[in-house]
Every structure is written in structure tokens, then in C-alpha cells.
N, C-alpha and C positions, 0 to 999 in steps of 0.2 A: 531736589526732587520733590515729586508729589505724587496723591495716588489718584485712580478715580476707577471709579466700581463704572461697566458697562453690561447690561445684561446680567446680572448676577455675579458677572466675570471682576475679580479685582486687579486693578496694574497695579503696584508696589511701585516702581522706579521709572517716575514719567519725569523726561529730563527736559529744564527749563532752559535750557541755551539752545541756538540759533544754528539749525546746519550750517555747512561753510562751503562754498563754491560753486552751489547752482542755485538759481532761486526759483527754481520748478522743479518737476519732477527728476533725479535719476534715471530713471526706468522710460528712456524714448528713442526712436528711432530716427533722430539726432547724432547721439550720441553713442555710435557702433562704429567700429572699427574691429576687421577679419572677424564679422558676427560673435564679439562679444562684446561688454558694455567697459566702456573706455572711461574709465571715474578719474576723478581728479585725483590728483595724491594730496593736495589740502581740504578736499571735502572730508566730511566724518565718514566712517564706514560703518555704523550703524544707522538702519531707517528704524525709526517707532513701530512696534507692530501695531500699534492706534491708528498709523497713518496707512496702512496698506491695504488697497483696495483688493479683495480677490475677484473681483469679478465676475460674482456667482459660478465658481466653480462647482461642480458634481461630485461631491463625495459619497455619494449614496443614490440610487435610485429614489427621485425625485427631492432629492436634498441636494440643494446647491447656498452658500455663505460669499457674504459679499465682505465683512466686518472680520477681524482677529476675534472676536468677541463670541460670534456668532460659532466660528471654527471651533472655540476653547469649549465653551457651553456642549458643543456638539461632541467632541470628543469625552468631557466626563459625563456625560448621559451615558455614553457607550462601553464605560469601565468599570470594573467592578469590585467590589470594597472587601474587607481583609476574611469578611466573612464567610463569600461567595468563592472566593481564591484558597480558604480549606476547603470548603466542600468538593469544590473542583479536587482538589490533592486527594481526600480520602477515595471519591468516584476514580478517578486513576488509578491509588491502589486495589478499592478492590475488582478493578477492572484486570490486573495483572494477575491476582489471586484467581480468579477463574478461566485467566487464559492459562497459564502455570496450572491449573486443574485437567482446564480440556486436552492441554499437550499430552500429561503422563497419561493419561488416558483414552489416548489416538482419538476424541473427538474434536480437534483442531479446527476442523474444515466441516461441517454437518450437510454441507452439500458436495462433496466430495464424491465423487462414483468409484466403485471400484467395479475391476473385473477380473476373470481368471482366462489362463488361452488353452489353447491344445494346437499343433498343425507345424510344421516342416522351418517356417523361417526364424530366425535369429533373433532375441529380443536382447535389445539394446538402449542406450542412455535417446535413441534417436525414434524409437517405438515409441507410438502415441493407442493405450489402451481403449479400443473400440473403434477404431480405425477399418476394424474389416470385421469378417463374419467369424473369423477365430478367436475373436474373444467375446467374450459372454458376461455381462451385465451379475455381479453379487446383490441380492437380496438377503439386507439385516446381516446378520455376523452368523456366518452359518459355523461349527462346526463340524464341516467334511461335505466336500463339494465329489459331483460323478459326475465324469467326463459321458458316461453313456458307451455303447458299440460304436465307433470309429473305425472307419477302413480309409484304405491309398493303394491306387490302381499297384504301385511298386513299394517296394520296400526304402522305408527311409527313419532317420533318427529323430522320433518325434519330441517338439520341443513342449516342453507345460512350465506356465507360471501361476501365481496366484499372492495376491499380497502378503510381505511380510507381518504385516499387523495381524492377520487373520492367526499366524502358529500354526498352518498345514504344514508341517516341516516332512510330512513321510507321504508316499506313497503307496499304492494297495491294489492289487488286484483280487483280492481273496487271503492274499499275502504280502508280508512286505518286500516292497521289490524298491525300494529307496535307492539301494546300491548300486542299481542296474542304468545308475542316471550320475550326467557329471553334471553339480549344485551349483547355481554362485546366486550372487547379488546383485541385481541392476536397479537403478533407481531410471524411470523413464520418464517419458517429456513432461507427463501429467503431474512430476513430479512426487510420486509415488515408489516405493521400492519396493520390488516386488523380489521373489524366489522363485529361480528357472532352473527349470530339471531339464535337460539333455540326454535324449537314450544314449547309449554308448552300443546296441545294437540292434539294427534297424530290424523291422516287422513293418508288415501291411498291416496292420490291425492295430487299436488300444481301444483299450475300456480300463480304465483306472477312477481312483478314490484319492484324493487331497487329502487326508488326515491328520 
């Protein structure tokens, strides 16, 4: 065994014996059976890395390699050292802390839009907030939401919904009327959990404040 340095890459175990079985390349079109190379069992199973022609293999946009030393040098240049590994771990730990803080403070998705609802349709896991005019976009982090005076030609059991995260758990029309509604919690199709109030006694009009 010997050593060779090529392209600043040191190969330590260079064989000194001849390959047996073939006088030419093992990889050739005359040596194929059933689409697989048919190696002579008397041949050495190892091909030295230095003998491999990578045929200009493109390993990155605009980067191709022909020899093994070029390949290993490229790999080493792209590798990161122990100091960089430690820095990445510290960044990961910091991001984990930030993610935990955002989650605990209901800030995990700053681009999420929130809505409140008033109408007669049932609210379930297939409901997508914002899909109709009965859904109203919420701005900021309100401490109360007023529906305004809304009417319908016939009496209906009004359905109201508001994001659970706002903690608006009561309904008022001048006085607390929460007891006049059946209350459920539903995670809608947008992944947001809503508190849903369904009126137990049908009326034509509604003017409610979430608080």
C-alpha cells in the first residue's frame, strides 16, 4: 500500500497489486447480462477510487467533476466545521425558545386572519372562516365585538362564533344572555379554534356583543 496526494486530497491506501480477471474496464457494454454487470468471480471486487472517471457529473449548477479528488475536495469545501455545528445548534435552541414563547402567547402564526360569525349556518370542522359575508374580519385584539342590529325575514336560531383565543366567552344585549345559547368549541378548516353559540329560541332580529 502507498499514498498519493491529488488536488490537496490525500489517498492513504493505494493498492500495489494488479486487478485480476479483466485487462480493460469492468464497466463496459459487453459485460452486461439482464441489464446488470456480469463480474468475473475471479476479479477483484474493489475498484480504486483514483481509477474512477466521473465523466463530468454535475453535482451542482455549473459544477461538474471528473475525478474522485475533485469530488472529495468539493465535499470538504461544502462541509461545516465543529464551530459552525455548535453555532447551528445554538440557533436551533434559540428558535425553539422563540417558537415556544409565540405559541404560549397565541402569536405562533402572525399572518393568521381571524373572523367572527353571525348567521344561521352550522359551524363545524369543514367551515372555512371568511368564505361568506356572514364572516367578519377581526382587526387587532379586541376586548369586545358588536354584531350590530341584524334582521331576518323569518325567525331563525342564530349562530354566532368567535375565536377562542380572544377569550370572549359571554354574549350580551344590554344584559348577559349567554344562557340562551348552546355553546360548543369547533376547530374550523383554517385550523383556528372557535367558540360557537347557537340560539335556543328562534328570533327575527339579533343585536349582540361578544365580551
